[in-house]
GUKELO-471851 format. One record per residue: chain; residue number from 0; residue in three letters; x, y, z of N, C-alpha, C in turn. Coordinates in pm, whole numbers, plus 50000, padded with zeros to 5 digits. Layout:
# residues N
("A" NUM "ALA" (X Y Z) (X Y Z) (X Y Z)),
...
# end
This chain:
# residues 310
("A" 0 "UNK" (40923 42761 55840) (40997 42728 55963) (41142 42697 55929)),
("A" 1 "UNK" (41237 42757 56003) (41378 42738 55975) (41426 42600 56014)),
("A" 2 "UNK" (41541 42564 55961) (41600 42435 55992) (41647 42433 56135)),
("A" 3 "UNK" (41617 42326 56205) (41656 42312 56344) (41782 42224 56354)),
("A" 4 "UNK" (41873 42265 56438) (41995 42189 56461) (41971 42082 56564)),
("A" 5 "UNK" (42011 41958 56533) (41995 41846 56626) (42125 41827 56703)),
("A" 6 "UNK" (42117 41823 56835) (42233 41812 56921) (42222 41686 57005)),
("A" 7 "UNK" (42327 41606 57006) (42330 41489 57093) (42352 41534 57237)),
("A" 8 "UNK" (42302 41460 57334) (42324 41495 57474) (42472 41502 57506)),
("A" 9 "UNK" (42511 41603 57591) (42651 41623 57624) (42711 41502 57693)),
("A" 10 "UNK" (42628 41427 57766) (42679 41311 57840) (42741 41208 57746)),
("A" 11 "UNK" (42701 41209 57617) (42750 41110 57524) (42880 41152 57457)),
("A" 12 "UNK" (42924 41275 57480) (43037 41326 57404) (43141 41386 57497)),
("A" 13 "UNK" (43265 41390 57450) (43369 41456 57527) (43407 41587 57457)),
("A" 14 "UNK" (43479 41676 57524) (43511 41807 57464) (43586 41798 57332)),
("A" 15 "UNK" (43675 41700 57318) (43750 41686 57194) (43655 41652 57079)),
("A" 16 "UNK" (43560 41565 57106) (43462 41529 57003) (43375 41649 56967)),
("A" 17 "UNK" (43331 41722 57067) (43245 41838 57043) (43315 41939 56953)),
("A" 18 "UNK" (43443 41964 56977) (43518 42063 56900) (43577 42007 56771)),
("A" 19 "UNK" (43568 41875 56754) (43616 41815 56630) (43766 41811 56617)),
("A" 20 "UNK" (43837 41795 56730) (43983 41786 56728) (44026 41657 56795)),
("A" 21 "UNK" (44146 41612 56765) (44196 41491 56831) (44269 41528 56960)),
("A" 22 "UNK" (44301 41428 57038) (44358 41453 57170) (44500 41507 57164)),
("A" 23 "UNK" (44566 41494 57051) (44701 41548 57036) (44701 41685 56969)),
("A" 24 "UNK" (44584 41744 56951) (44576 41876 56889) (44647 41979 56976)),
("A" 25 "UNK" (44708 42078 56912) (44773 42185 56987) (44667 42278 57045)),
("A" 26 "UNK" (44708 42363 57139) (44614 42459 57196) (44561 42554 57088)),
("A" 27 "UNK" (44647 42590 56992) (44603 42678 56884) (44496 42614 56798)),
("A" 28 "UNK" (44508 42485 56770) (44406 42414 56692) (44273 42412 56766)),
("A" 29 "UNK" (44278 42394 56898) (44156 42393 56977) (44089 42530 56974)),
("A" 30 "UNK" (44167 42635 56988) (44111 42771 56984) (44047 42799 56848)),
("A" 31 "UNK" (44114 42759 56741) (44059 42784 56608) (43928 42709 56588)),
("A" 32 "UNK" (43925 42583 56631) (43803 42503 56617) (43688 42565 56697)),
("A" 33 "UNK" (43720 42614 56817) (43616 42678 56900) (43562 42803 56832)),
("A" 34 "UNK" (43649 42889 56783) (43603 43013 56721) (43513 42985 56600)),
("A" 35 "UNK" (43553 42886 56523) (43474 42852 56404) (43335 42803 56441)),
("A" 36 "UNK" (43328 42712 56538) (43199 42656 56578) (43114 42758 56653)),
("A" 37 "UNK" (43178 42839 56736) (43103 42941 56810) (43040 43041 56714)),
("A" 38 "UNK" (43113 43074 56611) (43057 43166 56511) (42943 43099 56433)),
("A" 39 "UNK" (42962 42972 56399) (42861 42901 56322) (42728 42889 56397)),
("A" 40 "UNK" (42736 42863 56528) (42615 42836 56605) (42573 42951 56696)),
("A" 41 "UNK" (42635 43067 56681) (42601 43180 56768) (42452 43214 56755)),
("A" 42 "UNK" (42385 43238 56867) (42240 43268 56863) (42204 43385 56773)),
("A" 43 "UNK" (42292 43486 56762) (42262 43600 56677) (42252 43561 56529)),
("A" 44 "UNK" (42317 43451 56491) (42315 43407 56353) (42213 43295 56330)),
("A" 45 "UNK" (42151 43250 56438) (42057 43138 56428) (41932 43166 56513)),
("A" 46 "UNK" (41875 43281 56494) (41760 43320 56575) (41642 43226 56551)),
("A" 47 "UNK" (41583 43180 56663) (41469 43089 56654) (41508 42943 56644)),
("A" 48 "UNK" (41638 42913 56638) (41685 42775 56627) (41735 42731 56765)),
("A" 49 "UNK" (41650 42660 56838) (41687 42617 56973) (41800 42516 56970)),
("A" 50 "UNK" (41806 42437 56864) (41914 42339 56852) (42049 42405 56838)),
("A" 51 "UNK" (42056 42513 56760) (42181 42587 56744) (42222 42652 56875)),
("A" 52 "UNK" (42124 42701 56951) (42155 42760 57081) (42214 42655 57175)),
("A" 53 "UNK" (42157 42534 57175) (42209 42426 57259) (42349 42386 57214)),
("A" 54 "UNK" (42369 42383 57083) (42500 42349 57029) (42604 42453 57069)),
("A" 55 "UNK" (42564 42580 57064) (42654 42689 57103) (42698 42672 57249)),
("A" 56 "UNK" (42601 42640 57336) (42633 42620 57477) (42724 42498 57496)),
("A" 57 "UNK" (42700 42393 57417) (42783 42274 57425) (42926 42305 57383)),
("A" 58 "UNK" (42941 42382 57276) (43073 42421 57227) (43145 42506 57331)),
("A" 59 "UNK" (43072 42600 57394) (43132 42684 57496) (43178 42601 57616)),
("A" 60 "UNK" (43094 42505 57657) (43130 42418 57770) (43252 42334 57737)),
("A" 61 "UNK" (43260 42287 57613) (43375 42207 57571) (43502 42290 57576)),
("A" 62 "UNK" (43493 42415 57530) (43611 42502 57532) (43651 42538 57674)),
("A" 63 "UNK" (43553 42557 57761) (43584 42583 57901) (43662 42467 57962)),
("A" 64 "UNK" (43632 42345 57915) (43695 42225 57971) (43839 42206 57924)),
("A" 65 "UNK" (43870 42242 57797) (44004 42213 57743) (44064 42332 57669)),
("A" 66 "UNK" (44011 42452 57689) (44055 42567 57612) (44188 42627 57652)),
("A" 67 "UNK" (44237 42595 57771) (44369 42639 57814) (44452 42517 57853)),
("A" 68 "UNK" (44583 42535 57856) (44669 42422 57892) (44638 42369 58030)),
("A" 69 "UNK" (44611 42462 58124) (44582 42420 58261) (44450 42345 58271)),
("A" 70 "UNK" (44345 42402 58208) (44214 42337 58212) (44219 42203 58140)),
("A" 71 "UNK" (44291 42196 58032) (44300 42072 57954) (44372 41963 58033)),
("A" 72 "UNK" (44481 42002 58099) (44555 41905 58179) (44467 41850 58292)),
("A" 73 "UNK" (44392 41940 58357) (44305 41897 58466) (44194 41806 58413)),
("A" 74 "UNK" (44134 41842 58299) (44029 41759 58240) (44081 41620 58206)),
("A" 75 "UNK" (44196 41615 58139) (44249 41485 58096) (44282 41396 58216)),
("A" 76 "UNK" (44338 41456 58320) (44370 41379 58439) (44244 41328 58508)),
("A" 77 "UNK" (44145 41416 58521) (44019 41375 58584) (43951 41265 58503)),
("A" 78 "UNK" (43958 41276 58372) (43896 41175 58286) (43964 41039 58305)),
("A" 79 "UNK" (44097 41039 58310) (44168 40913 58331) (44131 40850 58465)),
("A" 80 "UNK" (44121 40933 58568) (44087 40880 58700) (43942 40833 58706)),
("A" 81 "UNK" (43853 40906 58640) (43713 40862 58637) (43702 40728 58565)),
("A" 82 "UNK" (43776 40713 58456) (43772 40586 58384) (43824 40472 58471)),
("A" 83 "UNK" (43925 40499 58550) (43977 40396 58640) (43876 40359 58747)),
("A" 84 "UNK" (43793 40458 58786) (43694 40434 58890) (43557 40402 58833)),
("A" 85 "UNK" (43548 40382 58704) (43419 40349 58644) (43320 40463 58652)),
("A" 86 "UNK" (43369 40588 58659) (43281 40704 58656) (43257 40766 58791)),
("A" 87 "UNK" (43311 40714 58898) (43285 40771 59029) (43408 40829 59092)),
("A" 88 "UNK" (43391 40879 59214) (43504 40919 59295) (43561 41054 59266)),
("A" 89 "UNK" (43482 41150 59220) (43535 41283 59197) (43525 41366 59324)),
("A" 90 "UNK" (43616 41456 59337) (43614 41545 59451) (43720 41650 59435)),
("A" 91 "UNK" (43718 41749 59521) (43813 41859 59509) (43956 41809 59517)),
("A" 92 "UNK" (43981 41717 59606) (44116 41665 59620) (44141 41543 59535)),
("A" 93 "UNK" (44042 41503 59455) (44056 41382 59375) (44006 41262 59451)),
("A" 94 "UNK" (43996 41148 59384) (43946 41027 59447) (44042 40973 59552)),
("A" 95 "UNK" (43987 40903 59648) (44067 40827 59743) (43991 40702 59776)),
("A" 96 "UNK" (44059 40600 59829) (43991 40475 59857) (44069 40398 59962)),
("A" 97 "UNK" (44001 40303 60019) (44061 40216 60119) (44064 40076 60064)),
("A" 98 "UNK" (44179 40010 60074) (44188 39872 60025) (44237 39779 60136)),
("A" 99 "UNK" (44207 39814 60262) (44255 39734 60374) (44167 39614 60401)),
("A" 100 "UNK" (44173 39515 60314) (44100 39390 60336) (43966 39393 60270)),
("A" 101 "UNK" (43899 39278 60270) (43767 39268 60210) (43775 39215 60069)),
("A" 102 "UNK" (43667 39150 60025) (43668 39085 59894) (43669 39181 59779)),
("A" 103 "UNK" (43639 39312 59803) (43635 39408 59694) (43770 39442 59638)),
("A" 104 "UNK" (43876 39406 59704) (44010 39440 59657) (44040 39382 59521)),
("A" 105 "UNK" (43998 39259 59498) (44028 39193 59370) (43969 39272 59254)),
("A" 106 "UNK" (43841 39308 59265) (43777 39383 59158) (43841 39520 59143)),
("A" 107 "UNK" (43875 39583 59255) (43936 39715 59252) (44066 39713 59174)),
("A" 108 "UNK" (44149 39614 59204) (44277 39603 59134) (44255 39576 58986)),
("A" 109 "UNK" (44167 39484 58956) (44146 39446 58817) (44092 39559 58732)),
("A" 110 "UNK" (44000 39639 58787) (43936 39743 58709) (44019 39870 58698)),
("A" 111 "UNK" (44094 39901 58804) (44156 40032 58809) (44307 40032 58797)),
("A" 112 "UNK" (44371 39920 58818) (44515 39922 58821) (44578 39820 58727)),
("A" 113 "UNK" (44510 39791 58617) (44574 39713 58513) (44584 39565 58540)),
("A" 114 "UNK" (44482 39506 58604) (44482 39361 58622) (44528 39319 58759)),
("A" 115 "UNK" (44539 39189 58778) (44585 39137 58905) (44474 39090 58994)),
("A" 116 "UNK" (44350 39086 58942) (44238 39036 59021) (44255 38890 59052)),
("A" 117 "UNK" (44185 38840 59156) (44210 38705 59204) (44087 38617 59197)),
("A" 118 "UNK" (43982 38664 59125) (43859 38587 59125) (43875 38449 59062)),
("A" 119 "UNK" (43973 38432 58973) (43988 38305 58903) (44060 38202 58988)),
("A" 120 "UNK" (44104 38238 59110) (44183 38147 59192) (44102 38083 59303)),
("A" 121 "UNK" (43970 38097 59294) (43883 38026 59385) (43909 38060 59530)),
("A" 122 "UNK" (43914 37957 59613) (43925 37977 59756) (44066 37970 59809)),
("A" 123 "UNK" (44167 37993 59725) (44304 37991 59772) (44327 38101 59876)),
("A" 124 "UNK" (44407 38074 59978) (44442 38180 60073) (44508 38297 60001)),
("A" 125 "UNK" (44489 38420 60056) (44540 38540 59989) (44690 38533 59962)),
("A" 126 "UNK" (44770 38483 60058) (44914 38477 60039) (44950 38388 59922)),
("A" 127 "UNK" (44880 38274 59908) (44907 38184 59796) (44864 38246 59665)),
("A" 128 "UNK" (44753 38321 59668) (44707 38387 59546) (44812 38486 59497)),
("A" 129 "UNK" (44870 38563 59590) (44969 38662 59551) (45093 38596 59492)),
("A" 130 "UNK" (45129 38481 59547) (45246 38410 59496) (45218 38345 59361)),
("A" 131 "UNK" (45093 38303 59340) (45058 38229 59219) (45045 38318 59096)),
("A" 132 "UNK" (44999 38440 59112) (44973 38524 58996) (45093 38614 58966)),
("A" 133 "UNK" (45111 38653 58838) (45219 38747 58806) (45191 38882 58869)),
("A" 134 "UNK" (45297 38955 58901) (45280 39084 58965) (45210 39181 58871)),
("A" 135 "UNK" (45107 39245 58924) (45031 39342 58844) (45104 39475 58840)),
("A" 136 "UNK" (45066 39557 58742) (45126 39689 58726) (45016 39792 58708)),
("A" 137 "UNK" (45032 39906 58770) (44931 40011 58761) (44918 40061 58617)),
("A" 138 "UNK" (44798 40108 58583) (44774 40163 58450) (44861 40287 58427)),
("A" 139 "UNK" (44902 40314 58303) (44988 40431 58276) (44910 40562 58287)),
("A" 140 "UNK" (44982 40669 58311) (44927 40805 58310) (44970 40870 58179)),
("A" 141 "UNK" (44875 40926 58106) (44905 40996 57980) (44902 41147 58005)),
("A" 142 "UNK" (45011 41213 57968) (45026 41356 57992) (45067 41425 57862)),
("A" 143 "UNK" (45011 41543 57836) (45051 41623 57721) (45151 41730 57762)),
("A" 144 "UNK" (45256 41746 57683) (45356 41850 57705) (45344 41952 57593)),
("A" 145 "UNK" (45293 42072 57624) (45269 42176 57524) (45387 42272 57519)),
("A" 146 "UNK" (45449 42281 57401) (45564 42369 57382) (45551 42441 57249)),
("A" 147 "UNK" (45627 42549 57235) (45625 42627 57112) (45721 42567 57010)),
("A" 148 "UNK" (45709 42604 56882) (45805 42556 56782) (45948 42596 56815)),
("A" 149 "UNK" (45965 42714 56874) (46100 42758 56910) (46159 42668 57019)),
("A" 150 "UNK" (46077 42637 57120) (46124 42548 57226) (46156 42409 57174)),
("A" 151 "UNK" (46068 42358 57087) (46092 42224 57032) (46216 42222 56945)),
("A" 152 "UNK" (46238 42329 56870) (46355 42334 56783) (46485 42339 56860)),
("A" 153 "UNK" (46484 42408 56974) (46606 42422 57054) (46629 42303 57146)),
("A" 154 "UNK" (46520 42238 57189) (46532 42129 57284) (46561 42181 57424)),
("A" 155 "UNK" (46580 42090 57518) (46609 42129 57656) (46522 42053 57754)),
("A" 156 "UNK" (46516 42103 57878) (46435 42042 57981) (46305 42119 57997)),
("A" 157 "UNK" (46194 42044 58005) (46063 42106 58014) (45986 42046 58131)),
("A" 158 "UNK" (45924 42134 58208) (45853 42091 58329) (45708 42062 58297)),
("A" 159 "UNK" (45653 41960 58360) (45511 41928 58346) (45464 41866 58478)),
("A" 160 "UNK" (45334 41866 58499) (45280 41811 58623) (45159 41723 58592)),
("A" 161 "UNK" (45126 41637 58687) (45014 41545 58670) (44972 41496 58808)),
("A" 162 "UNK" (44855 41434 58813) (44807 41374 58936) (44823 41222 58927)),
("A" 163 "UNK" (44859 41163 59038) (44872 41018 59042) (44819 40964 59174)),
("A" 164 "UNK" (44789 40834 59175) (44749 40768 59299) (44874 40727 59377)),
("A" 165 "UNK" (44877 40767 59504) (44990 40734 59590) (44939 40652 59709)),
("A" 166 "UNK" (45008 40545 59738) (44970 40457 59847) (45009 40520 59980)),
("A" 167 "UNK" (44911 40534 60069) (44932 40587 60202) (44874 40489 60302)),
("A" 168 "UNK" (44958 40401 60354) (44908 40299 60446) (44813 40206 60375)),
("A" 169 "UNK" (44688 40203 60421) (44586 40120 60356) (44497 40203 60265)),
("A" 170 "UNK" (44538 40326 60232) (44459 40413 60146) (44534 40446 60018)),
("A" 171 "UNK" (44456 40480 59915) (44510 40538 59793) (44461 40682 59788)),
("A" 172 "UNK" (44554 40777 59778) (44518 40917 59770) (44582 40978 59645)),
("A" 173 "UNK" (44525 41089 59600) (44581 41155 59483) (44687 41256 59526)),
("A" 174 "UNK" (44791 41264 59444) (44901 41355 59471) (44944 41420 59341)),
("A" 175 "UNK" (44964 41553 59343) (45015 41622 59224) (45167 41611 59223)),
("A" 176 "UNK" (45219 41571 59110) (45363 41549 59094) (45415 41636 58980)),
("A" 177 "UNK" (45529 41698 58999) (45593 41779 58896) (45725 41713 58856)),
("A" 178 "UNK" (45747 41702 58726) (45868 41639 58674) (45924 41723 58560)),
("A" 179 "UNK" (46044 41688 58516) (46107 41751 58401) (46142 41645 58298)),
("A" 180 "UNK" (46126 41681 58172) (46159 41590 58062) (46257 41659 57969)),
("A" 181 "UNK" (46363 41589 57933) (46461 41644 57839) (46426 41600 57698)),
("A" 182 "UNK" (46420 41698 57608) (46395 41671 57467) (46515 41714 57384)),
("A" 183 "UNK" (46550 41632 57287) (46655 41670 57193) (46605 41782 57103)),
("A" 184 "UNK" (46696 41858 57047) (46659 41964 56953) (46588 41903 56832)),
("A" 185 "UNK" (46481 41969 56789) (46407 41922 56672) (46306 41814 56702)),
("A" 186 "UNK" (46256 41809 56826) (46153 41710 56860) (46031 41728 56770)),
("A" 187 "UNK" (45967 41618 56735) (45853 41624 56645) (45721 41621 56721)),
("A" 188 "UNK" (45620 41682 56662) (45486 41683 56719) (45431 41541 56727)),
("A" 189 "UNK" (45375 41507 56843) (45319 41373 56861) (45417 41270 56914)),
("A" 190 "UNK" (45544 41309 56931) (45643 41218 56989) (45601 41179 57130)),
("A" 191 "UNK" (45617 41051 57166) (45585 41006 57301) (45713 40961 57372)),
("A" 192 "UNK" (45719 40992 57500) (45829 40951 57585) (45771 40878 57706)),
("A" 193 "UNK" (45824 40762 57739) (45776 40684 57853) (45874 40696 57968)),
("A" 194 "UNK" (45822 40740 58083) (45903 40750 58205) (45861 40633 58293)),
("A" 195 "UNK" (45950 40538 58309) (45918 40414 58376) (45902 40433 58528)),
("A" 196 "UNK" (45797 40371 58582) (45783 40360 58726) (45759 40489 58801)),
("A" 197 "UNK" (45706 40592 58734) (45681 40719 58801) (45532 40755 58805)),
("A" 198 "UNK" (45446 40660 58770) (45303 40686 58765) (45231 40644 58891)),
("A" 199 "UNK" (45111 40587 58873) (45029 40545 58986) (45097 40436 59067)),
("A" 200 "UNK" (45082 40445 59200) (45114 40330 59284) (45008 40222 59261)),
("A" 201 "UNK" (45047 40098 59279) (44952 39986 59273) (44937 39931 59414)),
("A" 202 "UNK" (44814 39908 59461) (44797 39861 59599) (44858 39725 59625)),
("A" 203 "UNK" (44883 39648 59520) (44934 39512 59541) (45029 39473 59429)),
("A" 204 "UNK" (45098 39573 59369) (45184 39540 59256) (45283 39651 59225)),
("A" 205 "UNK" (45318 39661 59097) (45425 39748 59051) (45371 39885 59014)),
("A" 206 "UNK" (45448 39988 59043) (45411 40125 59009) (45408 40142 58857)),
("A" 207 "UNK" (45312 40221 58808) (45294 40238 58665) (45387 40340 58604)),
("A" 208 "UNK" (45374 40357 58472) (45458 40450 58396) (45384 40580 58368)),
("A" 209 "UNK" (45461 40679 58323) (45405 40805 58274) (45440 40816 58126)),
("A" 210 "UNK" (45339 40836 58041) (45360 40850 57897) (45335 40995 57859)),
("A" 211 "UNK" (45439 41063 57812) (45431 41205 57778) (45424 41221 57627)),
("A" 212 "UNK" (45323 41294 57580) (45308 41323 57437) (45345 41468 57411)),
("A" 213 "UNK" (45439 41491 57320) (45483 41626 57286) (45382 41690 57190)),
("A" 214 "UNK" (45331 41808 57228) (45238 41881 57142) (45299 42017 57110)),
("A" 215 "UNK" (45332 42039 56984) (45395 42165 56941) (45285 42259 56893)),
("A" 216 "UNK" (45271 42370 56964) (45164 42466 56936) (45219 42580 56851)),
("A" 217 "UNK" (45185 42579 56722) (45234 42682 56631) (45139 42801 56620)),
("A" 218 "UNK" (45022 42794 56683) (44927 42905 56677) (44798 42867 56606)),
("A" 219 "UNK" (44701 42957 56613) (44567 42927 56562) (44564 42906 56411)),
("A" 220 "UNK" (44655 42967 56339) (44651 42956 56192) (44707 42823 56144)),
("A" 221 "UNK" (44762 42743 56233) (44832 42621 56193) (44767 42498 56254)),
("A" 222 "UNK" (44783 42387 56187) (44743 42257 56243) (44840 42150 56191)),
("A" 223 "UNK" (44845 42041 56265) (44932 41931 56228) (44852 41820 56161)),
("A" 224 "UNK" (44905 41768 56053) (44853 41647 55990) (44969 41548 55986)),
("A" 225 "UNK" (44976 41466 56091) (45094 41382 56107) (45214 41470 56136)),
("A" 226 "UNK" (45318 41458 56055) (45437 41543 56071) (45433 41665 55980)),
("A" 227 "UNK" (45323 41684 55911) (45310 41797 55819) (45239 41913 55886)),
("A" 228 "UNK" (45300 42031 55880) (45240 42151 55935) (45161 42221 55825)),
("A" 229 "UNK" (45033 42246 55853) (44943 42307 55756) (44901 42445 55807)),
("A" 230 "UNK" (44913 42544 55721) (44871 42680 55757) (44751 42720 55671)),
("A" 231 "UNK" (44645 42765 55735) (44528 42812 55663) (44549 42956 55620)),
("A" 232 "UNK" (44518 42983 55494) (44535 43117 55438) (44398 43169 55393)),
("A" 233 "UNK" (44337 43261 55469) (44207 43317 55428) (44223 43405 55304)),
("A" 234 "UNK" (44135 43384 55206) (44140 43459 55079) (44001 43514 55049)),
("A" 235 "UNK" (43990 43643 55016) (43859 43697 54977) (43803 43625 54854)),
("A" 236 "UNK" (43671 43620 54845) (43606 43548 54735) (43649 43604 54599)),
("A" 237 "UNK" (43660 43735 54591) (43697 43796 54463) (43835 43752 54418)),
("A" 238 "UNK" (43928 43737 54513) (44063 43694 54477) (44064 43546 54439)),
("A" 239 "UNK" (43983 43465 54507) (43973 43324 54469) (43927 43310 54325)),
("A" 240 "UNK" (43829 43391 54286) (43772 43379 54151) (43857 43446 54044)),
("A" 241 "UNK" (43910 43564 54075) (43979 43644 53974) (44130 43636 53982)),
("A" 242 "UNK" (44180 43583 54092) (44324 43581 54112) (44372 43709 54177)),
("A" 243 "UNK" (44493 43705 54228) (44550 43823 54293) (44653 43780 54395)),
("A" 244 "UNK" (44673 43866 54495) (44772 43837 54599) (44712 43863 54737)),
("A" 245 "UNK" (44758 43785 54835) (44716 43804 54974) (44840 43803 55062)),
("A" 246 "UNK" (44829 43870 55177) (44940 43873 55273) (44936 43748 55360)),
("A" 247 "UNK" (45053 43692 55387) (45065 43572 55468) (45177 43590 55570)),
("A" 248 "UNK" (45145 43568 55698) (45248 43569 55801) (45291 43425 55825)),
("A" 249 "UNK" (45414 43393 55791) (45463 43257 55800) (45503 43222 55944)),
("A" 250 "UNK" (45539 43097 55964) (45577 43049 56097) (45695 43127 56152)),
("A" 251 "UNK" (45784 43170 56065) (45902 43246 56107) (45868 43386 56155)),
("A" 252 "UNK" (45747 43430 56127) (45707 43567 56159) (45717 43662 56041)),
("A" 253 "UNK" (45783 43618 55935) (45795 43701 55816) (45662 43711 55743)),
("A" 254 "UNK" (45635 43828 55688) (45511 43852 55613) (45546 43867 55466)),
("A" 255 "UNK" (45477 43791 55383) (45501 43800 55239) (45370 43807 55163)),
("A" 256 "UNK" (45380 43832 55033) (45264 43838 54945) (45260 43709 54864)),
("A" 257 "UNK" (45146 43641 54872) (45130 43512 54806) (45036 43528 54686)),
("A" 258 "UNK" (45083 43483 54571) (45001 43490 54450) (44896 43379 54451)),
("A" 259 "UNK" (44773 43417 54414) (44661 43323 54408) (44612 43319 54263)),
("A" 260 "UNK" (44609 43201 54207) (44568 43186 54067) (44417 43205 54053)),
("A" 261 "UNK" (44369 43250 53938) (44224 43261 53915) (44155 43125 53930)),
("A" 262 "UNK" (44031 43129 53976) (43946 43011 53995) (44007 42912 54096)),
("A" 263 "UNK" (44079 42965 54194) (44128 42881 54303) (44010 42836 54389)),
("A" 264 "UNK" (44012 42712 54433) (43904 42656 54513) (43943 42654 54662)),
("A" 265 "UNK" (43841 42667 54747) (43865 42650 54889) (43916 42508 54913)),
("A" 266 "UNK" (44026 42496 54987) (44087 42366 55011) (44206 42337 54923)),
("A" 267 "UNK" (44224 42416 54815) (44344 42399 54733) (44467 42426 54819)),
("A" 268 "UNK" (44578 42360 54784) (44698 42370 54865) (44821 42406 54782)),
("A" 269 "UNK" (44918 42461 54854) (45046 42491 54792) (45156 42460 54894)),
("A" 270 "UNK" (45264 42405 54848) (45374 42369 54936) (45485 42472 54924)),
("A" 271 "UNK" (45535 42516 55042) (45648 42608 55046) (45767 42536 55109)),
("A" 272 "UNK" (45870 42518 55031) (45987 42445 55079) (46058 42521 55190)),
("A" 273 "UNK" (46095 42449 55295) (46176 42500 55406) (46112 42616 55482)),
("A" 274 "UNK" (45981 42630 55471) (45913 42739 55543) (45838 42689 55666)),
("A" 275 "UNK" (45848 42557 55693) (45775 42500 55805) (45860 42485 55930)),
("A" 276 "UNK" (45818 42397 56017) (45887 42375 56144) (46022 42310 56123)),
("A" 277 "UNK" (46123 42364 56189) (46257 42307 56190) (46315 42288 56050)),
("A" 278 "UNK" (46285 42383 55961) (46340 42377 55826) (46266 42286 55731)),
("A" 279 "UNK" (46154 42229 55777) (46074 42143 55690) (45983 42224 55599)),
("A" 280 "UNK" (45908 42154 55517) (45816 42220 55425) (45690 42263 55499)),
("A" 281 "UNK" (45625 42364 55445) (45499 42415 55499) (45391 42401 55392)),
("A" 282 "UNK" (45276 42347 55431) (45164 42334 55339) (45066 42448 55365)),
("A" 283 "UNK" (45038 42526 55261) (44941 42635 55269) (44808 42587 55213)),
("A" 284 "UNK" (44701 42610 55287) (44567 42568 55244) (44477 42690 55235)),
("A" 285 "UNK" (44417 42711 55118) (44333 42829 55097) (44195 42809 55159)),
("A" 286 "UNK" (44151 42908 55235) (44017 42909 55293) (43947 43038 55252)),
("A" 287 "UNK" (43817 43043 55268) (43740 43162 55233) (43743 43260 55349)),
("A" 288 "UNK" (43790 43381 55322) (43789 43487 55423) (43644 43530 55448)),
("A" 289 "UNK" (43601 43528 55573) (43464 43562 55608) (43461 43693 55686)),
("A" 290 "UNK" (43416 43801 55624) (43412 43929 55696) (43305 43928 55806)),
("A" 291 "UNK" (43332 44003 55911) (43235 44013 56020) (43116 44099 55981)),
("A" 292 "UNK" (43141 44203 55904) (43035 44293 55859) (43056 44326 55712)),
("A" 293 "UNK" (42953 44382 55650) (42959 44423 55509) (42920 44570 55497)),
("A" 294 "UNK" (42990 44641 55410) (42951 44778 55379) (42835 44774 55278)),
("A" 295 "UNK" (42771 44887 55261) (42659 44893 55166) (42705 44858 55025)),
("A" 296 "UNK" (42823 44908 54986) (42873 44879 54850) (42907 44731 54834)),
("A" 297 "UNK" (42958 44667 54941) (42987 44523 54934) (42858 44442 54921)),
("A" 298 "UNK" (42755 44482 54994) (42626 44413 54982) (42571 44426 54841)),
("A" 299 "UNK" (42582 44545 54785) (42534 44566 54649) (42611 44481 54549)),
("A" 300 "UNK" (42743 44473 54568) (42826 44393 54478) (42789 44246 54487)),
("A" 301 "UNK" (42764 44196 54609) (42728 44056 54627) (42591 44027 54566)),
("A" 302 "UNK" (42498 44121 54577) (42367 44102 54515) (42381 44094 54363)),
("A" 303 "UNK" (42469 44175 54310) (42493 44170 54165) (42551 44036 54123)),
("A" 304 "UNK" (42644 43984 54205) (42700 43853 54177) (42591 43746 54183)),
("A" 305 "UNK" (42503 43758 54282) (42394 43663 54295) (42304 43666 54173)),
("A" 306 "UNK" (42280 43785 54120) (42197 43797 54000) (42262 43729 53880)),
("A" 307 "UNK" (42398 43719 53885) (42471 43656 53774) (42497 43507 53799)),
("A" 308 "UNK" (42441 43457 53911) (42456 43315 53940) (42583 43279 54016)),
("A" 309 "UNK" (42649 43378 54077) (42772 43352 54153) (42746 43370 54302)),
# end
């Protein structure tokens, strides 16, 4: 009996966790992670393994949720709003609520808008409670701004949109807002910018902020480790063992031949000065090139290697 893959229920995990990427990952990193996992758990490669089939479906669902900039933005916004509502209040137009009186207002403010609840003030009249407590402020909205290395290098104004709670009389309704953010030339990946007072309205306090995180998408072959740009370089097994050269398309678009030393290991790295983003260094990481199919002669060669213990 083959090994069965164990999958945790989807309800316990979010798409970023499923794909093994962090929330500041670029779109290219997400695509690469999806392709790798989809290939690993594809039913054609795991026949009879129901766990792998479930994992494949989970990976596909995760990619559907955050695989494009638009889908990812919608997912992140919905997640923030669900967290504010304790998991409820989803709908096509987003959550809405009424706060026109009633004892539930205190809990509503405290849970969803960054504090300001009045339960600790006992039976004080509402007007006195408002005067006694510090003014509350709505929770911040976190937004990702996805741009290319060329855009980040040049700087300029970049448009982004998000959903926020807007006060309408005695109701809170969701509204899509579009804004522009100016970035200096050479902005770094993961930089955050805070736009004061442009986020959620607060039913009884100060409007919240918008926190924008810059995500520089260099493509599927690249990933960020802090401020370091890492490029994966697939190398055939024979070249890893015997040495040789492989073609590499760098961030600039230039294609060169990279020498690989004999007995190079998967995960070994090499630094290329001034070949990275904005004139910085680029880290090359060797990975094993995995062919989709094998010719008869390649199969025979691999069997011979297996007979020799390789």
